[in-house]
NUFI-568903 format. One record per residue: x, y, z of N, C-alpha, C in turn. Coordinates in pm, 1 decimal, always signed. Example, Ala and Ser with C-alpha at 12.3 -4.5 7.8 and 13.67 -1.06 7.14 Angstrom:
{n_u = +1319.0	n_v = -569.0	n_w = +780.0	ca_u = +1230.0	ca_v = -450.0	ca_w = +780.0	c_u = +1320.0	c_v = -330.0	c_w = +780.0}
{n_u = +1285.0	n_v = -225.0	n_w = +708.0	ca_u = +1367.0	ca_v = -106.0	ca_w = +714.0	c_u = +1290.0	c_v = +3.0	c_w = +787.0}
//
This chain:
{n_u = -973.7	n_v = +4915.5	n_w = -2544.8	ca_u = -991.5	ca_v = +5003.2	ca_w = -2688.3	c_u = -1206.0	c_v = +4994.7	c_w = -2695.5}
{n_u = -1237.2	n_v = +5088.9	n_w = -2717.1	ca_u = -1429.2	ca_v = +5107.1	ca_w = -2711.1	c_u = -1419.7	c_v = +5037.9	c_w = -2882.7}
{n_u = -1484.4	n_v = +4930.6	n_w = -2842.8	ca_u = -1465.9	ca_v = +4802.0	ca_w = -2974.8	c_u = -1648.7	c_v = +4835.6	c_w = -3005.2}
{n_u = -1679.1	n_v = +4873.2	n_w = -2967.5	ca_u = -1885.6	ca_v = +4888.0	ca_w = -3003.4	c_u = -1865.5	c_v = +5016.3	c_w = -3048.5}
{n_u = -1845.2	n_v = +5092.2	n_w = -2991.5	ca_u = -1842.2	ca_v = +5259.2	ca_w = -3075.4	c_u = -1730.7	c_v = +5295.3	c_w = -3191.3}
{n_u = -1647.1	n_v = +5181.1	n_w = -3254.7	ca_u = -1570.1	ca_v = +5182.9	ca_w = -3327.0	c_u = -1625.4	c_v = +5089.2	c_w = -3473.2}
{n_u = -1708.9	n_v = +4973.1	n_w = -3459.7	ca_u = -1736.3	ca_v = +4935.9	ca_w = -3524.8	c_u = -1884.5	c_v = +4966.5	c_w = -3536.4}
{n_u = -1946.7	n_v = +5101.7	n_w = -3489.8	ca_u = -2098.4	ca_v = +5154.1	ca_w = -3551.0	c_u = -2045.2	c_v = +5256.5	c_w = -3618.3}
{n_u = -1920.5	n_v = +5321.4	n_w = -3531.6	ca_u = -1907.6	ca_v = +5464.4	ca_w = -3642.0	c_u = -1856.2	c_v = +5399.9	c_w = -3795.4}
{n_u = -1777.7	n_v = +5290.1	n_w = -3811.5	ca_u = -1727.8	ca_v = +5276.6	ca_w = -3909.3	c_u = -1815.3	c_v = +5209.4	c_w = -4000.1}
{n_u = -1941.1	n_v = +5139.5	n_w = -3912.8	ca_u = -2033.0	ca_v = +5032.2	ca_w = -4039.6	c_u = -2154.3	c_v = +5139.4	c_w = -4061.4}
{n_u = -2168.7	n_v = +5249.6	n_w = -4011.5	ca_u = -2286.9	ca_v = +5372.6	ca_w = -4004.2	c_u = -2202.8	c_v = +5479.9	c_w = -4064.9}
{n_u = -2091.3	n_v = +5491.7	n_w = -4133.5	ca_u = -2055.6	ca_v = +5663.5	ca_w = -4104.5	c_u = -2153.1	c_v = +5747.6	c_w = -4039.7}
{n_u = -2051.7	n_v = +5729.7	n_w = -3943.9	ca_u = -2176.8	ca_v = +5835.9	ca_w = -3798.4	c_u = -2066.9	c_v = +5959.1	c_w = -3836.4}
{n_u = -2175.8	n_v = +6083.7	n_w = -3862.5	ca_u = -2143.0	ca_v = +6177.9	ca_w = -3828.4	c_u = -2160.4	c_v = +6241.7	c_w = -3677.3}
{n_u = -2204.0	n_v = +6198.3	n_w = -3573.6	ca_u = -2187.3	ca_v = +6294.9	ca_w = -3466.4	c_u = -2202.7	c_v = +6189.7	c_w = -3305.7}
{n_u = -2147.1	n_v = +6218.8	n_w = -3217.2	ca_u = -2131.2	ca_v = +6128.0	ca_w = -3116.2	c_u = -2227.3	c_v = +6235.4	c_w = -3000.4}
{n_u = -2321.7	n_v = +6195.2	n_w = -2932.8	ca_u = -2405.1	ca_v = +6223.7	ca_w = -2854.6	c_u = -2346.5	c_v = +6160.4	c_w = -2690.1}
{n_u = -2304.2	n_v = +6226.6	n_w = -2597.7	ca_u = -2265.4	ca_v = +6223.9	ca_w = -2497.2	c_u = -2382.3	c_v = +6249.3	c_w = -2374.5}
{n_u = -2407.7	n_v = +6122.5	n_w = -2321.9	ca_u = -2517.7	ca_v = +6187.2	ca_w = -2236.9	c_u = -2506.0	c_v = +6136.3	c_w = -2146.6}
{n_u = -2556.3	n_v = +6232.4	n_w = -1980.5	ca_u = -2598.8	ca_v = +6171.8	ca_w = -1876.2	c_u = -2692.2	c_v = +6236.9	c_w = -1790.7}
{n_u = -2757.3	n_v = +6203.6	n_w = -1679.8	ca_u = -2810.5	ca_v = +6239.3	ca_w = -1559.7	c_u = -2803.2	c_v = +6313.7	c_w = -1456.0}
{n_u = -2825.8	n_v = +6431.9	n_w = -1430.5	ca_u = -2769.5	ca_v = +6546.7	ca_w = -1390.0	c_u = -2881.6	c_v = +6525.5	c_w = -1214.1}
{n_u = -2793.5	n_v = +6600.9	n_w = -1109.3	ca_u = -2883.6	ca_v = +6449.6	ca_w = -996.7	c_u = -2997.2	c_v = +6567.2	c_w = -905.0}
{n_u = -3066.2	n_v = +6596.5	n_w = -1054.7	ca_u = -3240.6	ca_v = +6608.4	ca_w = -1014.9	c_u = -3315.8	c_v = +6573.5	c_w = -1110.4}
{n_u = -3222.6	n_v = +6407.8	n_w = -1184.2	ca_u = -3311.2	ca_v = +6312.7	ca_w = -1245.7	c_u = -3320.4	c_v = +6357.8	c_w = -1455.8}
{n_u = -3260.4	n_v = +6450.2	n_w = -1451.2	ca_u = -3299.8	ca_v = +6510.7	ca_w = -1591.3	c_u = -3172.4	c_v = +6451.1	c_w = -1680.7}
{n_u = -3220.7	n_v = +6419.3	n_w = -1814.2	ca_u = -3134.3	ca_v = +6411.9	ca_w = -1929.4	c_u = -3022.8	c_v = +6514.2	c_w = -1940.5}
{n_u = -2890.6	n_v = +6552.1	n_w = -1968.6	ca_u = -2842.0	ca_v = +6628.3	ca_w = -2010.8	c_u = -2756.3	c_v = +6536.3	c_w = -2121.7}
{n_u = -2722.8	n_v = +6636.1	n_w = -2244.3	ca_u = -2613.7	ca_v = +6587.5	ca_w = -2311.5	c_u = -2520.4	c_v = +6655.8	c_w = -2404.0}
{n_u = -2407.6	n_v = +6601.4	n_w = -2451.0	ca_u = -2278.8	ca_v = +6728.5	ca_w = -2539.0	c_u = -2305.0	c_v = +6675.6	c_w = -2652.4}
{n_u = -2303.5	n_v = +6699.3	n_w = -2768.5	ca_u = -2284.6	ca_v = +6635.7	ca_w = -2910.2	c_u = -2173.4	c_v = +6692.2	c_w = -2964.8}
{n_u = -2079.5	n_v = +6625.3	n_w = -2999.9	ca_u = -1986.4	ca_v = +6656.0	ca_w = -3062.7	c_u = -1931.0	c_v = +6569.8	c_w = -3250.4}
{n_u = -1905.4	n_v = +6662.9	n_w = -3334.7	ca_u = -1872.5	ca_v = +6593.0	ca_w = -3443.8	c_u = -1762.8	c_v = +6451.2	c_w = -3451.4}
{n_u = -1807.7	n_v = +6344.8	n_w = -3568.1	ca_u = -1675.7	ca_v = +6274.2	ca_w = -3519.9	c_u = -1599.4	c_v = +6297.9	c_w = -3533.2}
{n_u = -1520.3	n_v = +6438.6	n_w = -3578.8	ca_u = -1372.7	ca_v = +6438.3	ca_w = -3597.8	c_u = -1309.6	c_v = +6441.8	c_w = -3466.3}
{n_u = -1391.3	n_v = +6461.0	n_w = -3347.7	ca_u = -1392.1	ca_v = +6489.7	ca_w = -3184.3	c_u = -1326.5	c_v = +6333.1	c_w = -3154.2}
{n_u = -1388.6	n_v = +6197.2	n_w = -3223.5	ca_u = -1392.0	ca_v = +6094.5	ca_w = -3181.7	c_u = -1210.9	c_v = +6022.4	c_w = -3146.2}
{n_u = -1195.0	n_v = +5976.8	n_w = -3057.9	ca_u = -1066.0	ca_v = +5904.0	ca_w = -3041.1	c_u = -1084.4	c_v = +5822.3	c_w = -2922.4}
{n_u = -958.3	n_v = +5698.1	n_w = -2938.3	ca_u = -993.8	ca_v = +5637.6	ca_w = -2815.3	c_u = -977.7	c_v = +5685.5	c_w = -2684.5}
{n_u = -899.9	n_v = +5809.4	n_w = -2681.5	ca_u = -835.5	ca_v = +5822.2	ca_w = -2567.9	c_u = -948.8	c_v = +5924.3	c_w = -2476.2}
{n_u = -1041.9	n_v = +5944.5	n_w = -2521.4	ca_u = -1197.9	ca_v = +6001.6	ca_w = -2508.7	c_u = -1232.5	c_v = +5945.5	c_w = -2420.9}
{n_u = -1245.5	n_v = +5783.2	n_w = -2400.4	ca_u = -1313.1	ca_v = +5672.9	ca_w = -2292.1	c_u = -1203.9	c_v = +5666.3	c_w = -2205.5}
{n_u = -1101.4	n_v = +5749.5	n_w = -2191.0	ca_u = -980.9	ca_v = +5719.7	ca_w = -2046.8	c_u = -970.0	c_v = +5818.5	c_w = -2001.3}
{n_u = -982.5	n_v = +5966.7	n_w = -2090.6	ca_u = -942.4	ca_v = +6063.7	ca_w = -2064.6	c_u = -1068.0	c_v = +6158.2	c_w = -2015.5}
{n_u = -1143.6	n_v = +6130.2	n_w = -2110.5	ca_u = -1301.6	ca_v = +6195.4	ca_w = -2107.3	c_u = -1304.8	c_v = +6343.7	c_w = -2155.2}
{n_u = -1394.3	n_v = +6411.5	n_w = -2151.5	ca_u = -1480.1	ca_v = +6509.9	ca_w = -2228.9	c_u = -1509.2	c_v = +6631.5	c_w = -2140.7}
{n_u = -1431.2	n_v = +6764.7	n_w = -2108.8	ca_u = -1452.2	ca_v = +6821.7	ca_w = -2028.7	c_u = -1568.6	c_v = +6905.1	c_w = -2035.1}
{n_u = -1631.0	n_v = +6949.7	n_w = -1929.8	ca_u = -1761.9	ca_v = +7037.3	ca_w = -1977.8	c_u = -1771.5	c_v = +7072.7	c_w = -1848.8}
{n_u = -1850.3	n_v = +7219.9	n_w = -1817.0	ca_u = -1852.7	ca_v = +7345.6	ca_w = -1747.7	c_u = -1958.9	c_v = +7257.0	c_w = -1719.6}
{n_u = -1952.9	n_v = +7206.5	n_w = -1531.7	ca_u = -2047.5	ca_v = +7132.7	ca_w = -1429.9	c_u = -2142.6	c_v = +7302.1	c_w = -1376.9}
{n_u = -2055.2	n_v = +7396.4	n_w = -1426.4	ca_u = -2230.6	ca_v = +7512.2	ca_w = -1326.5	c_u = -2288.5	c_v = +7533.9	c_w = -1450.7}
{n_u = -2281.9	n_v = +7494.1	n_w = -1559.3	ca_u = -2392.7	ca_v = +7490.0	ca_w = -1679.1	c_u = -2540.6	c_v = +7392.9	c_w = -1596.6}
{n_u = -2475.1	n_v = +7319.1	n_w = -1560.5	ca_u = -2582.0	ca_v = +7272.8	ca_w = -1494.6	c_u = -2675.2	c_v = +7309.8	c_w = -1355.4}
{n_u = -2818.0	n_v = +7298.5	n_w = -1308.1	ca_u = -2862.8	ca_v = +7371.8	ca_w = -1270.4	c_u = -2834.5	c_v = +7264.5	c_w = -1108.5}
{n_u = -2815.7	n_v = +7357.5	n_w = -1038.8	ca_u = -2784.0	ca_v = +7260.5	ca_w = -917.7	c_u = -2658.5	c_v = +7186.3	c_w = -876.0}
{n_u = -2579.7	n_v = +7189.7	n_w = -984.9	ca_u = -2467.9	ca_v = +7125.6	ca_w = -1007.3	c_u = -2327.1	c_v = +7146.6	c_w = -928.8}
{n_u = -2269.4	n_v = +7282.8	n_w = -989.2	ca_u = -2127.2	ca_v = +7310.2	ca_w = -939.2	c_u = -2103.0	c_v = +7454.0	c_w = -935.7}
{n_u = -2035.9	n_v = +7575.0	n_w = -877.9	ca_u = -2019.6	ca_v = +7656.2	ca_w = -860.2	c_u = -1945.1	c_v = +7676.6	c_w = -960.1}
{n_u = -1968.4	n_v = +7843.7	n_w = -1013.4	ca_u = -1857.1	ca_v = +7881.8	ca_w = -1097.5	c_u = -1702.4	c_v = +7817.0	c_w = -1121.8}
{n_u = -1705.2	n_v = +7850.8	n_w = -914.5	ca_u = -1516.1	ca_v = +7886.8	ca_w = -933.1	c_u = -1452.4	c_v = +7719.2	c_w = -947.9}
{n_u = -1608.4	n_v = +7603.5	n_w = -903.7	ca_u = -1554.8	ca_v = +7424.6	ca_w = -925.5	c_u = -1568.0	c_v = +7402.3	c_w = -1015.8}
{n_u = -1562.4	n_v = +7491.2	n_w = -1139.2	ca_u = -1699.8	ca_v = +7408.5	ca_w = -1228.5	c_u = -1642.1	c_v = +7283.8	c_w = -1353.8}
{n_u = -1495.9	n_v = +7252.2	n_w = -1340.1	ca_u = -1474.8	ca_v = +7178.1	ca_w = -1434.3	c_u = -1476.4	c_v = +7035.2	c_w = -1371.0}
{n_u = -1535.3	n_v = +6945.4	n_w = -1493.2	ca_u = -1605.5	ca_v = +6820.8	ca_w = -1511.0	c_u = -1562.6	c_v = +6728.0	c_w = -1593.2}
{n_u = -1576.1	n_v = +6587.6	n_w = -1614.2	ca_u = -1553.5	ca_v = +6539.3	ca_w = -1685.0	c_u = -1658.6	c_v = +6422.4	c_w = -1740.4}
{n_u = -1686.6	n_v = +6420.5	n_w = -1878.2	ca_u = -1786.5	ca_v = +6329.6	ca_w = -1947.6	c_u = -1708.2	c_v = +6159.1	c_w = -1952.8}
{n_u = -1717.5	n_v = +6049.0	n_w = -1899.6	ca_u = -1653.2	ca_v = +5947.9	ca_w = -1995.5	c_u = -1694.8	c_v = +5885.1	c_w = -2042.7}
{n_u = -1719.9	n_v = +5854.9	n_w = -2134.2	ca_u = -1820.1	ca_v = +5746.1	ca_w = -2226.4	c_u = -1823.9	c_v = +5574.0	c_w = -2207.6}
{n_u = -1951.4	n_v = +5564.8	n_w = -2171.4	ca_u = -1912.9	ca_v = +5406.6	ca_w = -2172.7	c_u = -1956.3	c_v = +5333.4	c_w = -2305.5}
{n_u = -1808.1	n_v = +5260.0	n_w = -2365.4	ca_u = -1850.4	ca_v = +5186.3	ca_w = -2487.0	c_u = -1964.2	c_v = +5075.8	c_w = -2498.1}
{n_u = -2018.6	n_v = +5043.4	n_w = -2377.7	ca_u = -2095.7	ca_v = +4898.0	ca_w = -2387.8	c_u = -2222.8	c_v = +4972.0	c_w = -2449.7}
{n_u = -2249.7	n_v = +5127.1	n_w = -2391.2	ca_u = -2368.2	ca_v = +5154.3	ca_w = -2399.3	c_u = -2419.7	c_v = +5232.2	c_w = -2550.4}
{n_u = -2345.8	n_v = +5257.6	n_w = -2643.6	ca_u = -2308.1	ca_v = +5294.6	ca_w = -2743.0	c_u = -2428.1	c_v = +5226.1	c_w = -2820.1}
{n_u = -2507.7	n_v = +5319.2	n_w = -2867.7	ca_u = -2628.2	ca_v = +5243.7	ca_w = -2990.2	c_u = -2640.0	c_v = +5344.0	c_w = -3096.3}
{n_u = -2706.7	n_v = +5324.7	n_w = -3176.6	ca_u = -2743.5	ca_v = +5460.1	ca_w = -3262.6	c_u = -2870.8	c_v = +5494.3	c_w = -3250.6}
{n_u = -2860.8	n_v = +5683.0	n_w = -3279.6	ca_u = -3024.5	ca_v = +5690.4	ca_w = -3230.3	c_u = -3074.1	c_v = +5695.8	c_w = -3385.4}
{n_u = -3183.2	n_v = +5614.2	n_w = -3390.3	ca_u = -3301.8	ca_v = +5613.4	ca_w = -3477.3	c_u = -3386.6	c_v = +5727.7	c_w = -3517.7}
{n_u = -3360.2	n_v = +5842.9	n_w = -3422.3	ca_u = -3430.0	ca_v = +5953.5	ca_w = -3461.1	c_u = -3352.4	c_v = +6043.0	c_w = -3487.8}
{n_u = -3247.7	n_v = +6040.7	n_w = -3516.5	ca_u = -3160.9	ca_v = +6168.9	ca_w = -3594.3	c_u = -3116.8	c_v = +6133.8	c_w = -3759.0}
{n_u = -3151.5	n_v = +6281.1	n_w = -3716.1	ca_u = -3120.1	ca_v = +6313.1	ca_w = -3909.9	c_u = -3001.1	c_v = +6251.7	c_w = -4008.7}
{n_u = -2917.8	n_v = +6288.6	n_w = -3926.9	ca_u = -2773.0	ca_v = +6267.6	ca_w = -3963.5	c_u = -2690.1	c_v = +6107.6	c_w = -3829.8}
{n_u = -2633.7	n_v = +6041.6	n_w = -3888.8	ca_u = -2594.9	ca_v = +5923.3	ca_w = -3849.3	c_u = -2561.7	c_v = +5967.8	c_w = -3733.9}
{n_u = -2574.1	n_v = +5943.0	n_w = -3590.9	ca_u = -2563.6	ca_v = +5943.3	ca_w = -3472.3	c_u = -2567.3	c_v = +5817.7	c_w = -3372.2}
{n_u = -2403.8	n_v = +5829.9	n_w = -3274.8	ca_u = -2406.6	ca_v = +5719.5	ca_w = -3164.7	c_u = -2459.9	c_v = +5834.1	c_w = -3054.0}
{n_u = -2511.5	n_v = +5748.5	n_w = -3001.3	ca_u = -2546.2	ca_v = +5798.4	ca_w = -2816.0	c_u = -2494.0	c_v = +5704.6	c_w = -2767.4}
{n_u = -2441.7	n_v = +5784.6	n_w = -2629.2	ca_u = -2332.0	ca_v = +5684.3	ca_w = -2500.0	c_u = -2326.7	c_v = +5690.2	c_w = -2406.0}
{n_u = -2397.9	n_v = +5628.9	n_w = -2306.3	ca_u = -2368.8	ca_v = +5732.9	ca_w = -2139.0	c_u = -2247.6	c_v = +5727.3	c_w = -2078.2}
{n_u = -2256.2	n_v = +5864.1	n_w = -2037.3	ca_u = -2149.3	ca_v = +5877.2	ca_w = -1988.1	c_u = -2113.3	c_v = +5879.0	c_w = -1803.7}
{n_u = -2012.2	n_v = +5843.9	n_w = -1733.0	ca_u = -2030.5	ca_v = +5835.8	ca_w = -1612.9	c_u = -1923.7	c_v = +5986.4	c_w = -1582.1}
{n_u = -1983.8	n_v = +6064.4	n_w = -1517.2	ca_u = -1913.1	ca_v = +6231.3	ca_w = -1463.9	c_u = -1797.1	c_v = +6185.6	c_w = -1335.0}
{n_u = -1724.6	n_v = +6265.2	n_w = -1357.1	ca_u = -1634.6	ca_v = +6273.9	ca_w = -1266.3	c_u = -1510.4	c_v = +6416.5	c_w = -1271.8}
{n_u = -1472.4	n_v = +6391.4	n_w = -1103.3	ca_u = -1418.9	ca_v = +6526.0	ca_w = -1100.9	c_u = -1292.4	c_v = +6523.9	c_w = -1184.3}
{n_u = -1224.3	n_v = +6573.0	n_w = -1207.6	ca_u = -1073.6	ca_v = +6589.1	ca_w = -1275.3	c_u = -993.2	c_v = +6599.5	c_w = -1216.6}
{n_u = -1000.5	n_v = +6663.8	n_w = -1042.8	ca_u = -868.3	ca_v = +6635.5	ca_w = -1009.8	c_u = -848.4	c_v = +6546.0	c_w = -941.3}
{n_u = -905.6	n_v = +6389.5	n_w = -897.6	ca_u = -918.0	ca_v = +6292.2	ca_w = -850.7	c_u = -1043.6	c_v = +6178.2	c_w = -925.6}
{n_u = -1090.2	n_v = +6190.7	n_w = -1028.1	ca_u = -1099.7	ca_v = +6114.9	ca_w = -1093.8	c_u = -1290.4	c_v = +6026.6	c_w = -990.5}
{n_u = -1266.9	n_v = +6101.0	n_w = -899.3	ca_u = -1415.0	ca_v = +6083.0	ca_w = -834.9	c_u = -1552.1	c_v = +6110.7	c_w = -892.5}
{n_u = -1588.7	n_v = +6067.1	n_w = -861.3	ca_u = -1775.9	ca_v = +6052.8	ca_w = -924.1	c_u = -1818.5	c_v = +6183.9	c_w = -867.1}
{n_u = -1861.6	n_v = +6244.5	n_w = -954.3	ca_u = -1981.5	ca_v = +6401.5	ca_w = -936.5	c_u = -2113.5	c_v = +6386.3	c_w = -798.3}
{n_u = -2124.7	n_v = +6495.4	n_w = -785.5	ca_u = -2207.0	ca_v = +6483.0	ca_w = -705.7	c_u = -2141.6	c_v = +6485.3	c_w = -523.0}
//
Protein backbone atom coordinates (compact mmCIF):
# COMPACT_ATOMS: atom_id res chain seq x y z
CA UNK A 1 0.00 0.00 0.00
CA UNK A 2 1.31 3.49 -0.86
CA UNK A 3 1.57 4.80 2.72
CA UNK A 4 3.75 7.86 2.14
CA UNK A 5 1.60 9.16 -0.73
CA UNK A 6 -1.62 8.53 1.19
CA UNK A 7 -0.27 10.39 4.23
CA UNK A 8 0.78 13.40 2.13
CA UNK A 9 -2.62 13.53 0.41
CA UNK A 10 -4.44 13.42 3.73
CA UNK A 11 -2.18 15.91 5.53
CA UNK A 12 -1.87 18.53 2.78
CA UNK A 13 -5.15 18.52 0.82
CA UNK A 14 -3.24 17.55 -2.32
CA UNK A 15 -4.80 18.70 -5.61
CA UNK A 16 -2.35 17.19 -8.12
CA UNK A 17 -0.12 14.14 -8.65
CA UNK A 18 2.89 14.76 -10.87
CA UNK A 19 4.24 11.47 -12.29
CA UNK A 20 7.88 11.93 -13.34
CA UNK A 21 10.38 9.86 -15.26
CA UNK A 22 13.58 10.39 -17.21
CA UNK A 23 13.66 9.54 -20.91
CA UNK A 24 16.50 7.74 -22.69
CA UNK A 25 18.18 11.06 -23.50
CA UNK A 26 18.26 12.09 -19.83
CA UNK A 27 15.46 14.66 -20.03
CA UNK A 28 12.89 14.66 -17.26
CA UNK A 29 9.34 14.09 -18.49
CA UNK A 30 6.10 14.22 -16.51
CA UNK A 31 2.35 13.74 -16.56
CA UNK A 32 0.19 15.65 -14.08
CA UNK A 33 -3.05 14.09 -12.86
CA UNK A 34 -5.83 15.60 -10.73
CA UNK A 35 -6.21 14.12 -7.26
CA UNK A 36 -9.45 12.47 -8.46
CA UNK A 37 -7.20 10.03 -10.37
CA UNK A 38 -5.69 8.87 -7.07
CA UNK A 39 -6.20 5.19 -6.41
CA UNK A 40 -4.01 2.69 -4.57
CA UNK A 41 -4.14 0.48 -7.69
CA UNK A 42 -2.13 3.14 -9.56
CA UNK A 43 0.95 1.76 -7.76
CA UNK A 44 0.31 -1.74 -9.11
CA UNK A 45 -1.39 -1.35 -12.49
CA UNK A 46 0.25 1.94 -13.46
CA UNK A 47 -0.84 4.86 -15.61
CA UNK A 48 -0.93 4.40 -19.39
CA UNK A 49 0.78 6.92 -21.63
CA UNK A 50 1.80 7.22 -25.27
CA UNK A 51 5.50 6.41 -25.56
CA UNK A 52 5.64 7.76 -29.13
CA UNK A 53 5.19 11.27 -27.72
CA UNK A 54 8.68 11.03 -26.15
CA UNK A 55 11.51 11.74 -28.61
CA UNK A 56 13.50 8.62 -29.49
CA UNK A 57 11.35 6.27 -27.43
CA UNK A 58 8.70 4.37 -29.39
CA UNK A 59 7.14 4.10 -32.82
CA UNK A 60 3.45 4.93 -33.10
CA UNK A 61 2.46 1.29 -33.73
CA UNK A 62 4.03 0.15 -30.43
CA UNK A 63 3.56 3.24 -28.29
CA UNK A 64 1.63 2.03 -25.22
CA UNK A 65 3.67 2.32 -22.01
CA UNK A 66 2.96 2.34 -18.26
CA UNK A 67 4.21 4.64 -15.51
CA UNK A 68 4.45 2.80 -12.17
CA UNK A 69 4.80 5.33 -9.31
CA UNK A 70 7.23 4.60 -6.48
CA UNK A 71 5.68 5.48 -3.12
CA UNK A 72 8.97 6.11 -1.31
CA UNK A 73 9.76 8.95 -3.76
CA UNK A 74 6.62 10.98 -2.91
CA UNK A 75 7.39 14.59 -1.97
CA UNK A 76 5.40 17.80 -1.85
CA UNK A 77 6.39 20.15 -4.65
CA UNK A 78 7.65 23.32 -2.89
CA UNK A 79 7.26 25.40 -6.08
CA UNK A 80 3.74 24.42 -7.15
CA UNK A 81 0.99 27.01 -6.73
CA UNK A 82 -1.51 24.29 -5.72
CA UNK A 83 -0.64 21.40 -3.42
CA UNK A 84 1.13 18.83 -5.63
CA UNK A 85 2.92 15.56 -4.94
CA UNK A 86 5.87 14.64 -7.17
CA UNK A 87 6.37 10.91 -7.70
CA UNK A 88 9.21 9.21 -9.55
CA UNK A 89 8.04 6.35 -11.76
CA UNK A 90 9.38 3.25 -13.39
CA UNK A 91 8.43 2.96 -17.06
CA UNK A 92 7.30 -0.49 -18.13
CA UNK A 93 6.03 -2.37 -21.15
CA UNK A 94 2.36 -3.26 -20.58
CA UNK A 95 2.66 -6.53 -22.50
CA UNK A 96 5.22 -8.14 -20.18
CA UNK A 97 5.93 -5.67 -17.35
CA UNK A 98 9.54 -5.38 -18.48
CA UNK A 99 11.57 -2.21 -18.42
CA UNK A 100 11.32 0.34 -21.21
CA UNK A 101 14.07 1.03 -23.67
